[in-house]
Structure formats: C-alpha cells, structure tokens
PDB file of N, CA, C and O in Angstrom, chain B, residues numbered from 101:
ATOM      1  N   MET B 101     111.009 115.392 108.388  1.00  0.00           N
ATOM      2  CA  MET B 101     110.023 114.325 109.170  1.00  0.00           C
ATOM      3  C   MET B 101     110.883 113.172 109.944  1.00  0.00           C
ATOM      4  O   MET B 101     111.949 112.594 109.726  1.00  0.00           O
ATOM      5  N   ASN B 102     110.085 113.139 110.751  1.00  0.00           N
ATOM      6  CA  ASN B 102     111.301 112.168 111.631  1.00  0.00           C
ATOM      7  C   ASN B 102     110.694 110.748 111.200  1.00  0.00           C
ATOM      8  O   ASN B 102     109.733 110.738 110.431  1.00  0.00           O
ATOM      9  N   TRP B 103     111.253 109.509 111.697  1.00  0.00           N
ATOM     10  CA  TRP B 103     110.631 108.218 111.005  1.00  0.00           C
ATOM     11  C   TRP B 103     109.677 107.612 111.628  1.00  0.00           C
ATOM     12  O   TRP B 103     109.010 106.724 111.098  1.00  0.00           O
ATOM     13  N   GLU B 104     109.503 108.030 112.841  1.00  0.00           N
ATOM     14  CA  GLU B 104     107.979 107.598 113.547  1.00  0.00           C
ATOM     15  C   GLU B 104     106.853 108.146 112.722  1.00  0.00           C
ATOM     16  O   GLU B 104     105.947 107.544 112.146  1.00  0.00           O
ATOM     17  N   LEU B 105     107.141 109.541 112.805  1.00  0.00           N
ATOM     18  CA  LEU B 105     105.866 109.855 112.312  1.00  0.00           C
ATOM     19  C   LEU B 105     105.642 109.456 110.590  1.00  0.00           C
ATOM     20  O   LEU B 105     104.503 109.307 110.147  1.00  0.00           O
ATOM     21  N   PHE B 106     106.471 109.357 109.994  1.00  0.00           N
ATOM     22  CA  PHE B 106     106.300 108.952 108.500  1.00  0.00           C
ATOM     23  C   PHE B 106     105.672 107.171 108.751  1.00  0.00           C
ATOM     24  O   PHE B 106     104.655 106.804 108.161  1.00  0.00           O
ATOM     25  N   ALA B 107     106.386 106.301 109.612  1.00  0.00           N
ATOM     26  CA  ALA B 107     105.660 104.897 109.855  1.00  0.00           C
ATOM     27  C   ALA B 107     104.415 104.900 110.260  1.00  0.00           C
ATOM     28  O   ALA B 107     103.687 104.002 109.837  1.00  0.00           O
ATOM     29  N   LEU B 108     103.865 105.911 111.180  1.00  0.00           N
ATOM     30  CA  LEU B 108     102.588 106.040 111.641  1.00  0.00           C
ATOM     31  C   LEU B 108     101.787 106.446 110.608  1.00  0.00           C
ATOM     32  O   LEU B 108     100.757 105.836 110.319  1.00  0.00           O
ATOM     33  N   ARG B 109     102.224 107.575 109.932  1.00  0.00           N
ATOM     34  CA  ARG B 109     101.084 107.446 108.530  1.00  0.00           C
ATOM     35  C   ARG B 109     100.856 106.687 107.755  1.00  0.00           C
ATOM     36  O   ARG B 109      99.871 106.654 107.017  1.00  0.00           O
ATOM     37  N   VAL B 110     101.821 105.890 107.813  1.00  0.00           N
ATOM     38  CA  VAL B 110     101.879 104.631 106.284  1.00  0.00           C
ATOM     39  C   VAL B 110     101.150 103.628 107.250  1.00  0.00           C
ATOM     40  O   VAL B 110     100.165 103.082 106.754  1.00  0.00           O
ATOM     41  N   VAL B 111     101.416 103.342 108.346  1.00  0.00           N
ATOM     42  CA  VAL B 111     100.542 102.243 108.705  1.00  0.00           C
ATOM     43  C   VAL B 111      99.182 102.504 108.732  1.00  0.00           C
ATOM     44  O   VAL B 111      98.410 101.674 108.252  1.00  0.00           O
ATOM     45  N   LEU B 112      98.665 103.805 109.348  1.00  0.00           N
ATOM     46  CA  LEU B 112      97.323 104.447 108.940  1.00  0.00           C
ATOM     47  C   LEU B 112      96.909 104.216 107.667  1.00  0.00           C
ATOM     48  O   LEU B 112      95.978 103.446 107.430  1.00  0.00           O
ATOM     49  N   ALA B 113      97.494 104.793 106.836  1.00  0.00           N
ATOM     50  CA  ALA B 113      96.768 104.592 105.531  1.00  0.00           C
ATOM     51  C   ALA B 113      96.525 103.058 104.765  1.00  0.00           C
ATOM     52  O   ALA B 113      95.710 102.612 103.957  1.00  0.00           O
ATOM     53  N   LYS B 114      97.789 102.499 105.547  1.00  0.00           N
ATOM     54  CA  LYS B 114      97.262 100.941 105.171  1.00  0.00           C
ATOM     55  C   LYS B 114      95.822 100.235 106.017  1.00  0.00           C
ATOM     56  O   LYS B 114      94.974  99.409 105.679  1.00  0.00           O
ATOM     57  N   ILE B 115      96.050 100.981 107.175  1.00  0.00           N
ATOM     58  CA  ILE B 115      94.720 100.467 107.803  1.00  0.00           C
ATOM     59  C   ILE B 115      93.635 101.087 107.125  1.00  0.00           C
ATOM     60  O   ILE B 115      92.540 100.526 107.144  1.00  0.00           O
ATOM     61  N   ALA B 116      93.771 102.055 106.589  1.00  0.00           N
ATOM     62  CA  ALA B 116      92.300 102.647 105.789  1.00  0.00           C
ATOM     63  C   ALA B 116      92.047 101.936 104.885  1.00  0.00           C
ATOM     64  O   ALA B 116      90.909 101.497 104.720  1.00  0.00           O
ATOM     65  N   GLY B 117      93.235 101.607 103.939  1.00  0.00           N
ATOM     66  CA  GLY B 117      92.972 100.865 102.968  1.00  0.00           C
ATOM     67  C   GLY B 117      92.610  99.501 102.945  1.00  0.00           C
ATOM     68  O   GLY B 117      92.273  98.994 101.876  1.00  0.00           O
ATOM     69  N   LEU B 118      92.636  98.868 103.948  1.00  0.00           N
ATOM     70  CA  LEU B 118      91.905  97.510 104.544  1.00  0.00           C
ATOM     71  C   LEU B 118      90.609  97.481 105.077  1.00  0.00           C
ATOM     72  O   LEU B 118      89.751  96.606 104.962  1.00  0.00           O
ATOM     73  N   VAL B 119      90.573  98.647 105.729  1.00  0.00           N
ATOM     74  CA  VAL B 119      88.856  99.001 106.039  1.00  0.00           C
ATOM     75  C   VAL B 119      88.230  98.964 104.810  1.00  0.00           C
ATOM     76  O   VAL B 119      87.477  98.012 104.605  1.00  0.00           O
ATOM     77  N   ILE B 120      88.435 100.122 103.611  1.00  0.00           N
ATOM     78  CA  ILE B 120      88.113  99.939 102.706  1.00  0.00           C
ATOM     79  C   ILE B 120      87.822  99.040 101.630  1.00  0.00           C
ATOM     80  O   ILE B 120      86.886  99.086 100.832  1.00  0.00           O
ATOM     81  N   GLY B 121      88.812  98.171 101.730  1.00  0.00           N
ATOM     82  CA  GLY B 121      88.724  97.211 100.879  1.00  0.00           C
ATOM     83  C   GLY B 121      87.975  95.925 101.630  1.00  0.00           C
ATOM     84  O   GLY B 121      87.207  95.224 100.971  1.00  0.00           O
ATOM     85  N   TYR B 122      88.175  95.707 102.730  1.00  0.00           N
ATOM     86  CA  TYR B 122      87.216  94.534 103.386  1.00  0.00           C
ATOM     87  C   TYR B 122      85.535  95.100 103.133  1.00  0.00           C
ATOM     88  O   TYR B 122      84.755  94.171 102.924  1.00  0.00           O
ATOM     89  N   GLU B 123      84.997  96.308 103.131  1.00  0.00           N
ATOM     90  CA  GLU B 123      83.872  96.740 103.379  1.00  0.00           C
ATOM     91  C   GLU B 123      83.443  96.439 101.660  1.00  0.00           C
ATOM     92  O   GLU B 123      82.428  95.833 101.318  1.00  0.00           O
ATOM     93  N   ARG B 124      84.684  97.138 100.523  1.00  0.00           N
ATOM     94  CA  ARG B 124      84.193  96.650  98.976  1.00  0.00           C
ATOM     95  C   ARG B 124      83.941  95.139  98.711  1.00  0.00           C
ATOM     96  O   ARG B 124      83.017  94.624  98.081  1.00  0.00           O
ATOM     97  N   GLU B 125      84.981  94.562  99.340  1.00  0.00           N
ATOM     98  CA  GLU B 125      84.729  92.748  99.233  1.00  0.00           C
ATOM     99  C   GLU B 125      83.868  92.234  99.818  1.00  0.00           C
ATOM    100  O   GLU B 125      83.574  91.109  99.413  1.00  0.00           O
ATOM    101  N   ILE B 126      83.111  92.765 100.960  1.00  0.00           N
ATOM    102  CA  ILE B 126      81.687  92.430 101.298  1.00  0.00           C
ATOM    103  C   ILE B 126      80.574  92.477 100.327  1.00  0.00           C
ATOM    104  O   ILE B 126      79.635  91.682 100.292  1.00  0.00           O
ATOM    105  N   GLN B 127      80.764  93.466  99.559  1.00  0.00           N
ATOM    106  CA  GLN B 127      80.007  94.054  98.862  1.00  0.00           C
ATOM    107  C   GLN B 127      80.062  93.565  97.348  1.00  0.00           C
ATOM    108  O   GLN B 127      79.509  94.183  96.439  1.00  0.00           O
ATOM    109  N   GLY B 128      80.543  92.786  97.233  1.00  0.00           N
ATOM    110  CA  GLY B 128      81.218  91.891  95.768  1.00  0.00           C
ATOM    111  C   GLY B 128      81.171  92.574  95.101  1.00  0.00           C
ATOM    112  O   GLY B 128      80.409  92.454  94.142  1.00  0.00           O
ATOM    113  N   LYS B 129      82.305  94.104  95.338  1.00  0.00           N
ATOM    114  CA  LYS B 129      82.922  94.581  94.297  1.00  0.00           C
ATOM    115  C   LYS B 129      84.316  94.349  93.528  1.00  0.00           C
ATOM    116  O   LYS B 129      84.910  93.327  93.871  1.00  0.00           O
ATOM    117  N   GLY B 130      84.886  95.084  92.609  1.00  0.00           N
ATOM    118  CA  GLY B 130      85.859  94.063  91.690  1.00  0.00           C
ATOM    119  C   GLY B 130      86.749  94.471  92.702  1.00  0.00           C
ATOM    120  O   GLY B 130      87.156  93.452  93.259  1.00  0.00           O
ATOM    121  N   ALA B 131      87.276  95.550  93.237  1.00  0.00           N
ATOM    122  CA  ALA B 131      88.905  95.989  93.613  1.00  0.00           C
ATOM    123  C   ALA B 131      88.410  95.555  94.904  1.00  0.00           C
ATOM    124  O   ALA B 131      87.304  95.962  95.259  1.00  0.00           O
ATOM    125  N   GLY B 132      89.171  94.675  95.761  1.00  0.00           N
ATOM    126  CA  GLY B 132      88.729  94.194  97.172  1.00  0.00           C
ATOM    127  C   GLY B 132      90.161  94.648  97.963  1.00  0.00           C
ATOM    128  O   GLY B 132      90.916  95.571  97.659  1.00  0.00           O
ATOM    129  N   LEU B 133      90.258  93.818  98.926  1.00  0.00           N
ATOM    130  CA  LEU B 133      91.248  94.003 100.152  1.00  0.00           C
ATOM    131  C   LEU B 133      92.646  94.298 100.024  1.00  0.00           C
ATOM    132  O   LEU B 133      93.398  95.114 100.557  1.00  0.00           O
ATOM    133  N   LYS B 134      92.780  93.368  99.137  1.00  0.00           N
ATOM    134  CA  LYS B 134      94.498  93.336  98.835  1.00  0.00           C
ATOM    135  C   LYS B 134      94.656  94.675  97.743  1.00  0.00           C
ATOM    136  O   LYS B 134      95.474  95.557  98.001  1.00  0.00           O
ATOM    137  N   THR B 135      93.978  94.726  96.765  1.00  0.00           N
ATOM    138  CA  THR B 135      94.119  95.977  96.188  1.00  0.00           C
ATOM    139  C   THR B 135      94.103  97.575  96.875  1.00  0.00           C
ATOM    140  O   THR B 135      94.998  98.420  96.899  1.00  0.00           O
ATOM    141  N   ASN B 136      92.970  97.603  97.314  1.00  0.00           N
ATOM    142  CA  ASN B 136      92.871  98.572  98.155  1.00  0.00           C
ATOM    143  C   ASN B 136      94.243  99.115  99.440  1.00  0.00           C
ATOM    144  O   ASN B 136      94.542 100.213  99.910  1.00  0.00           O
ATOM    145  N   ALA B 137      94.564  98.285  99.555  1.00  0.00           N
ATOM    146  CA  ALA B 137      95.622  98.176 100.718  1.00  0.00           C
ATOM    147  C   ALA B 137      96.775  98.683 100.179  1.00  0.00           C
ATOM    148  O   ALA B 137      97.399  99.648 100.622  1.00  0.00           O
ATOM    149  N   LEU B 138      97.106  97.892  99.026  1.00  0.00           N
ATOM    150  CA  LEU B 138      97.964  97.997  98.231  1.00  0.00           C
ATOM    151  C   LEU B 138      98.154  99.944  97.755  1.00  0.00           C
ATOM    152  O   LEU B 138      98.965 100.816  98.068  1.00  0.00           O
ATOM    153  N   VAL B 139      97.077  99.901  96.986  1.00  0.00           N
ATOM    154  CA  VAL B 139      97.137 101.402  96.445  1.00  0.00           C
ATOM    155  C   VAL B 139      97.007 102.715  97.665  1.00  0.00           C
ATOM    156  O   VAL B 139      97.463 103.839  97.451  1.00  0.00           O
ATOM    157  N   ALA B 140      96.304 102.321  98.946  1.00  0.00           N
ATOM    158  CA  ALA B 140      96.681 103.255  99.630  1.00  0.00           C
ATOM    159  C   ALA B 140      97.910 103.455 100.434  1.00  0.00           C
ATOM    160  O   ALA B 140      98.315 104.514 100.915  1.00  0.00           O
ATOM    161  N   LEU B 141      98.482 102.183 100.510  1.00  0.00           N
ATOM    162  CA  LEU B 141     100.030 102.227 101.116  1.00  0.00           C
ATOM    163  C   LEU B 141     100.751 102.946  99.945  1.00  0.00           C
ATOM    164  O   LEU B 141     101.535 103.779 100.400  1.00  0.00           O
ATOM    165  N   GLY B 142     100.749 102.902  98.492  1.00  0.00           N
ATOM    166  CA  GLY B 142     101.792 103.061  97.791  1.00  0.00           C
ATOM    167  C   GLY B 142     101.548 105.234  97.546  1.00  0.00           C
ATOM    168  O   GLY B 142     102.399 106.088  97.298  1.00  0.00           O
ATOM    169  N   SER B 143     100.118 105.355  97.759  1.00  0.00           N
ATOM    170  CA  SER B 143      99.717 106.549  97.639  1.00  0.00           C
ATOM    171  C   SER B 143     100.206 107.545  98.647  1.00  0.00           C
ATOM    172  O   SER B 143     100.483 108.729  98.459  1.00  0.00           O
ATOM    173  N   ALA B 144     100.276 106.622 100.098  1.00  0.00           N
ATOM    174  CA  ALA B 144     100.598 107.658 101.407  1.00  0.00           C
ATOM    175  C   ALA B 144     102.061 107.388 100.804  1.00  0.00           C
ATOM    176  O   ALA B 144     102.388 108.496 100.378  1.00  0.00           O
ATOM    177  N   ILE B 145     102.945 106.636 100.586  1.00  0.00           N
ATOM    178  CA  ILE B 145     104.428 106.699 100.723  1.00  0.00           C
ATOM    179  C   ILE B 145     104.750 107.492  99.599  1.00  0.00           C
ATOM    180  O   ILE B 145     105.644 108.303  99.843  1.00  0.00           O
ATOM    181  N   PHE B 146     104.257 107.523  98.313  1.00  0.00           N
ATOM    182  CA  PHE B 146     104.335 108.601  97.356  1.00  0.00           C
ATOM    183  C   PHE B 146     104.222 110.181  97.790  1.00  0.00           C
ATOM    184  O   PHE B 146     104.886 111.036  97.205  1.00  0.00           O
ATOM    185  N   ILE B 147     103.293 110.506  98.902  1.00  0.00           N
ATOM    186  CA  ILE B 147     102.992 111.804  98.894  1.00  0.00           C
ATOM    187  C   ILE B 147     103.694 112.029 100.246  1.00  0.00           C
ATOM    188  O   ILE B 147     103.447 113.153 100.681  1.00  0.00           O
ATOM    189  N   LEU B 148     104.364 111.414 100.912  1.00  0.00           N
ATOM    190  CA  LEU B 148     105.262 111.047 101.933  1.00  0.00           C
ATOM    191  C   LEU B 148     106.711 111.622 101.519  1.00  0.00           C
ATOM    192  O   LEU B 148     107.421 112.408 102.146  1.00  0.00           O
ATOM    193  N   MET B 149     106.923 111.036 100.352  1.00  0.00           N
ATOM    194  CA  MET B 149     108.208 110.997  99.814  1.00  0.00           C
ATOM    195  C   MET B 149     108.491 112.744  99.201  1.00  0.00           C
ATOM    196  O   MET B 149     109.616 113.235  99.110  1.00  0.00           O
ATOM    197  N   ALA B 150     107.528 113.285  98.929  1.00  0.00           N
ATOM    198  CA  ALA B 150     107.721 114.751  98.276  1.00  0.00           C
ATOM    199  C   ALA B 150     107.874 115.502  98.875  1.00  0.00           C
ATOM    200  O   ALA B 150     108.026 116.635  98.419  1.00  0.00           O
TER     201      ALA B 150
END
C-alpha cells in the first residue's frame, strides 16, 4: 500500500470520528469529540497496519 492511500484513509477515519463525536457532544453523551476522533484514528491505523 502506498503512503498516500494510507494517509487518505487515516484522515477520512479521523474526520468520521470527529463528525460522530460532534453529534454525540451536542446530545450531551459521555464520549464526545476527542474520544471518538482518537478511537477512530487508532482503529484505522491498527487495521491498516495489519
């Protein structure tokens, strides 16, 4: 896998995590913006490295 595709997928995962986190933060749920962004980022890196 080339690095450009890897970086694109990681950035898209981070954006998706931010969107989900923002929606949860507006609703006042426990896991908010930063938590969901970090989980999405870590999960994407873990899966792509395998």
